[in-house]
N, C-alpha and C positions, 0 to 999 in steps of 0.2 A: 501525945503525939499527934494525936489526928487532930484535936485542936490547933493547936501550932500550926501544924501543916494546911489547915482550914483557913486561918486565920492569916496566913503568909499569902495563898491565894484569892483572897478577900471576898471568900465564900461565906455566905449565910447557912445556918443548919438547914431553912428551907433548900435552898439551892443545892448543898451536897446529899441532901437526901434523895431528890428530884434525878439529879446524875447516880445515884446508888440503885433506884427505884425502891426507896423505902421511905419513913416518915422521919419529920424532924426529930417525932419525941426517942427512937430509935437511934439515930444520929447522937442525942444528947447520952443516951444510954452507954454507947460506945466509947464517947470521949469521957465519961468519968468512970468507966469501968463497974459499969450496970451489970445486971445478970444476962443478958442479951447475948447468947451464945455467939460466938467470932466464929464462924464457919471457914474453911477455904476457900469456897465460893465470895465469900463476903470478902474476905481479906484481899483477895486477888482484885476483887470490883474496887474498895477503898481505896490499894495502891495505883490501879489503873487511872481512876478519877485525883488523886493527888499526886500522879507523877512521881512516886517514890517505887523505889526495888523494894521484893521480899527475896529475904534469905533462904536461904533452905536449911 
């Protein structure tokens, strides 16, 4: 879902990483479901940058 939304917004992994305050490698791990722990803080930052809502 992160990859699809990033692509819709025309963002590269590097651009998303800068906006999240992380690295492109970490963005890639998030997109492919790697072992990077997705904390609530990261989830909220992702939602804000990708302009989507987070359900509770």
